[in-house]
C-alpha positions in Angstrom: -107.8 -22.5 -47.5 -108.4 -22.8 -51.4 -107.4 -25.7 -53.4 -104.5 -23.7 -54.9 -102.8 -23.5 -51.6 -101.7 -27.1 -51.5 -99.4 -28.5 -54.3 -97.9 -32.0 -55.0 -95.4 -33.3 -57.5 -94.9 -36.9 -58.5 -92.0 -36.9 -61.1 -89.9 -34.0 -60.2 -86.3 -34.2 -58.6 -83.6 -31.8 -57.7 -80.4 -32.9 -59.6 -78.1 -30.2 -58.2 -78.1 -27.0 -56.1 -75.3 -24.6 -55.6 -74.3 -21.3 -54.3 -71.6 -18.8 -55.5 -70.0 -16.4 -53.1 -69.3 -12.6 -53.9 -65.7 -12.3 -53.4 -65.4 -9.0 -51.2 -66.2 -9.3 -47.6 -67.7 -6.2 -46.1 -67.9 -6.4 -42.2 -70.6 -4.9 -40.0 -67.7 -3.0 -38.2 -67.0 -1.1 -41.4 -70.5 0.1 -41.8 -70.5 1.2 -38.1 -67.3 3.1 -38.8 -69.0 5.0 -41.6 -72.2 5.8 -39.5 -70.4 6.7 -36.4 -71.1 10.4 -36.3 -74.8 9.7 -37.3 -75.1 6.9 -34.6 -73.9 9.5 -32.0 -75.9 12.3 -33.2 -79.2 10.4 -33.2 -78.3 8.5 -30.1 -78.1 4.9 -31.4 -75.5 2.4 -30.4 -73.0 1.1 -33.0 -73.1 -2.7 -33.2 -76.6 -3.2 -33.9 -75.9 -5.2 -37.0 -74.0 -7.8 -35.0 -75.7 -7.6 -31.7 -79.4 -7.3 -32.8 -79.4 -8.8 -36.3 -76.7 -11.2 -35.8 -74.9 -10.3 -39.1 -71.0 -9.9 -38.8 -70.3 -9.4 -42.5 -71.8 -9.6 -45.9 -70.3 -9.6 -49.5 -70.1 -7.5 -52.6 -69.4 -8.3 -56.3 -66.6 -6.6 -58.0 -68.0 -3.5 -60.1 -67.4 -5.3 -63.4 -69.8 -8.3 -62.3 -73.4 -7.8 -63.1 -76.4 -9.3 -61.5 -76.9 -11.7 -64.5 -73.1 -12.4 -64.7 -73.6 -13.7 -61.0 -76.7 -15.7 -61.9 -75.0 -17.3 -64.9 -72.0 -18.3 -62.9 -74.3 -20.1 -60.6 -76.2 -21.7 -63.6 -73.1 -23.0 -65.0 -71.9 -24.6 -61.8 -75.4 -26.3 -61.3 -75.4 -27.7 -64.8 -71.9 -29.0 -64.4 -72.6 -30.5 -61.0 -75.9 -32.1 -62.4 -74.1 -33.4 -65.5 -76.7 -32.1 -67.7 -75.9 -30.8 -71.1 -77.2 -27.2 -71.5 -78.7 -28.4 -74.8 -81.3 -30.4 -73.1 -82.6 -27.5 -70.8 -86.0 -26.7 -71.7 -86.8 -23.9 -69.1 -84.7 -21.1 -67.6 -86.2 -19.0 -64.9 -84.2 -16.0 -63.4 -85.8 -15.2 -60.1 -83.3 -12.2 -59.1 -84.7 -9.1 -57.2 -81.6 -7.1 -58.3 -81.9 -6.0 -62.0 -80.1 -3.5 -63.9 -83.0 -2.5 -66.1 -86.7 -3.2 -66.8 -86.3 -4.5 -70.2 -85.2 -7.0 -71.5 -85.4 -9.6 -68.8 -82.4 -10.8 -66.9 -83.1 -14.2 -68.2 -82.0 -13.5 -71.7 -78.5 -12.5 -70.7 -78.3 -15.7 -68.6 -79.7 -17.8 -71.5 -77.0 -16.3 -73.9 -74.1 -16.6 -71.5 -74.9 -20.4 -70.8 -75.3 -21.2 -74.5 -79.0 -22.6 -74.0 -80.8 -23.8 -77.0 -83.3 -21.5 -78.8 -86.2 -23.6 -77.9 -85.5 -23.3 -74.1 -88.2 -21.0 -72.6 -86.7 -18.3 -70.6 -88.1 -15.5 -68.6 -87.9 -13.6 -65.1 -90.0 -14.4 -62.2 -90.1 -11.8 -59.4 -91.7 -12.2 -56.1 -89.3 -10.6 -53.5 -87.6 -13.2 -51.4 -90.0 -15.9 -52.3 -89.1 -15.9 -56.1 -86.7 -18.8 -56.1 -89.2 -21.2 -54.5 -91.9 -19.9 -57.0 -89.6 -20.8 -59.7 -89.0 -24.2 -58.4 -93.0 -24.6 -58.3 -93.4 -23.5 -61.8 -90.4 -25.6 -63.0 -91.7 -28.7 -61.3 -95.2 -28.1 -62.6 -93.9 -28.1 -66.2 -91.6 -31.3 -65.5 -94.7 -33.3 -63.9 -96.9 -32.2 -67.1 -94.4 -33.7 -69.4 -93.5 -30.5 -71.1 -89.9 -30.3 -70.4 -87.1 -32.7 -69.2 -84.9 -30.2 -67.3 -85.3 -26.8 -65.8 -82.6 -24.4 -64.5 -83.7 -21.9 -61.8 -81.0 -19.1 -61.1 -80.7 -16.0 -58.9 -78.0 -13.3 -58.8 -78.1 -10.7 -56.1 -75.8 -7.6 -55.7 -76.3 -5.1 -53.0 -73.0 -2.9 -53.2 -74.9 0.1 -55.0 -77.8 -0.2 -52.6 -75.4 -0.1 -49.4 -73.3 2.6 -50.9 -76.3 5.0 -51.6 -77.9 4.0 -48.1 -74.6 4.8 -46.2 -74.1 8.0 -48.1 -77.8 9.2 -47.3 -77.5 8.0 -43.7 -74.4 10.0 -43.2 -76.0 13.3 -44.1 -76.4 15.7 -41.2 -80.2 16.1 -41.7 -80.5 12.1 -41.1 -82.9 11.4 -38.2 -83.2 8.4 -35.9 -86.5 7.3 -37.7 -84.5 7.3 -41.0 -81.8 5.1 -39.6 -84.3 2.6 -38.2 -86.4 2.6 -41.4 -83.4 1.9 -43.5 -81.6 -0.4 -41.1 -82.9 -3.6 -42.8 -81.1 -2.5 -46.1 -77.5 -2.9 -44.3 -78.5 -6.5 -43.6 -78.6 -7.4 -47.0 -76.0 -9.5 -48.8 -74.6 -10.3 -52.3 -74.5 -13.7 -53.8 -75.8 -16.2 -56.4 -77.5 -19.7 -56.4 -78.9 -22.1 -58.9 -80.8 -25.3 -59.1 -81.2 -28.1 -61.8 -84.6 -29.9 -61.7 -85.4 -33.0 -63.7 -87.6 -36.1 -64.2 -87.5 -38.6 -61.2 -88.1 -41.5 -63.8 -85.0 -40.6 -65.6 -83.1 -39.9 -62.3 -84.2 -42.3 -59.6 -81.3 -41.2 -57.4 -82.3 -37.4 -57.4 -83.8 -35.4 -54.5 -87.5 -35.7 -54.5 -89.5 -32.5 -54.7 -92.6 -33.6 -53.0 -94.7 -30.3 -52.8 -96.0 -28.0 -50.2 -98.3 -25.3 -49.3 -98.3 -21.6 -50.0 -100.3 -18.5 -48.7 -100.6 -14.7 -49.0 -101.1 -11.9 -46.8 -101.0 -8.9 -49.2 -102.7 -6.6 -46.9 -99.0 -6.1 -45.7 -97.7 -5.1 -49.1 -96.4 -1.7 -47.9 -94.4 -2.9 -45.1 -91.2 -3.3 -47.1 -90.6 -1.3 -50.1 -87.3 -1.1 -52.0 -85.3 -0.5 -55.2 -81.7 -0.3 -56.2 -81.4 3.3 -54.4 -83.0 2.5 -51.2 -85.3 0.2 -49.0 -87.6 1.4 -46.2 -88.9 -1.2 -43.7 -91.4 -1.2 -40.9 -89.1 -3.9 -39.1 -91.6 -4.8 -36.3 -94.6 -4.8 -38.7 -92.8 -7.1 -41.1 -91.6 -9.5 -38.4 -95.0 -9.8 -36.7 -96.9 -10.2 -39.9 -94.2 -12.7 -41.3 -94.3 -14.9 -38.3 -98.3 -14.8 -38.4 -98.3 -15.7 -42.0 -95.7 -18.7 -41.2 -98.1 -19.9 -38.6 -101.1 -19.9 -41.0 -98.9 -21.9 -43.6 -98.0 -24.3 -40.8 -101.7 -24.8 -39.9 -102.7 -25.3 -43.5 -100.2 -28.1 -43.9 -101.4 -30.4 -41.1 -103.9 -32.2 -42.9 -101.6 -32.9 -45.9 -98.1 -33.0 -44.6 -96.1 -34.1 -41.4 -93.6 -31.6 -40.8 -93.0 -31.3 -37.0 -90.0 -33.6 -37.1 -88.1 -32.8 -40.2 -84.5 -33.6 -40.4 -83.6 -30.1 -41.4 -85.4 -26.7 -42.0 -83.9 -24.4 -44.5 -85.3 -21.1 -43.7 -85.1 -17.8 -45.6 -82.1 -15.9 -43.9 -83.0 -12.7 -42.6 -81.4 -12.2 -39.0 -81.3 -13.9 -35.7 -84.5 -12.1 -34.4 -86.5 -13.4 -37.3 -85.0 -16.8 -37.1 -85.7 -17.2 -33.3 -89.2 -15.8 -33.7 -90.1 -18.2 -36.4 -88.6 -21.3 -34.5 -90.6 -20.2 -31.4 -93.8 -19.7 -33.3 -93.6 -23.1 -35.2 -91.8 -25.0 -32.3 -88.9 -25.9 -34.5 -85.5 -27.3 -33.2 -83.0 -24.5 -33.8 -80.3 -27.0 -34.2 -82.1 -28.3 -37.3 -82.2 -24.7 -38.7 -78.7 -24.1 -40.4 -77.6 -20.2 -40.8 -75.9 -18.4 -43.3 -77.0 -15.0 -42.6 -74.2 -14.3 -40.0 -71.6 -14.2 -42.7 -73.6 -13.6 -45.9 -76.5 -11.3 -44.7 -79.8 -11.7 -46.4 -79.2 -12.7 -50.0 -83.1 -12.3 -50.9 -84.3 -15.1 -53.0 -80.9 -16.8 -53.2 -80.7 -17.3 -49.4 -82.8 -20.5 -49.4 -81.0 -22.4 -52.3 -77.6 -21.0 -51.1 -78.2 -22.3 -47.4 -79.6 -25.7 -48.8 -76.4 -26.0 -51.1 -74.2 -25.4 -47.9 -75.9 -28.2 -46.1 -76.0 -30.6 -49.0 -72.8 -32.5 -47.8 -74.4 -32.9 -44.3 -77.5 -34.4 -45.6 -78.1 -38.2 -45.8 -80.1 -40.0 -48.4 -83.7 -40.2 -47.3 -83.6 -37.0 -45.0 -86.5 -34.9 -45.1 -85.9 -31.2 -45.6 -88.4 -28.3 -45.4 -87.8 -25.1 -47.4 -89.3 -22.3 -45.6 -89.8 -19.1 -47.5 -91.5 -15.7 -46.7 -91.4 -12.7 -49.1 -92.2 -9.2 -48.9 -95.8 -8.6 -50.0 -96.5 -10.7 -48.0 -96.2 -14.2 -49.5 -95.1 -17.6 -48.0 -94.2 -21.0 -49.3 -93.1 -24.0 -47.3 -91.9 -27.1 -49.6 -90.7 -30.6 -48.9 -87.6 -32.2 -50.3 -86.6 -35.6 -49.8 -82.9 -35.9 -50.1 
């Protein structure tokens, strides 16, 4: 383990974290109905999305809501909840996987929509489902260094187009059983947005302390999950096995620096019930301390961890220790501790 794997912060707090729901609910039964003929032809049972993945529904944005619109809505909500004047934000990071184009960045649209100052550094940071945690790391590094007073990390994910394209493709008569299984994970994805405001602990002693954590990579697995707005193909078993092994490696790395065996809450990346159960078994986590949002939201990519944390915020007490558990395709992983 190199010196870069462990990171600590001394003067960074979370001032707010929020999630924004996409309004249209799409059930797994609807997907099963659209693929009924394909399932029958390739001899797969309907109900796998609910029975295996544990996902009963996910959400879509209206057609006129862009990915950056969703991120900006979450950002505006987070700034309002934190009571921070947009004019004081020194850094904006958009960590969205979903993006309409390669250039310019999604961050510039969010920056403009929120009326952030011209001296606010803004850019995209992409690292699959780990992007938001990486954004938090970078923001905390700049806050601790005294470069900025406030940072805003946002994420807006939309899966409507990807779902529609995948359902259309899988409904074709030439679709094979292998095609369905390779693209099954695509149908577990969900739309939503999240945002977080971070600031200085010395100016906000009542904030939620961001203490630090451990990160690790296993990039030999970078071809297990490859996707874009049109499609995503996944080696589900390979990704599960490699992800759990990487999580165990991060857990082992943390032993000398952190004591995470008895945290009050574990906010894990939301993939499916199979992944959640496997990670809990591997790390010996109390499943009752691992709240879930994937059953009704699906896998919202980088937005999943902050969205789930926001959903638990009212249930957390001052002083509760929270571990954020992130794993992203590639593979990269980061576990980070917050004291509420």
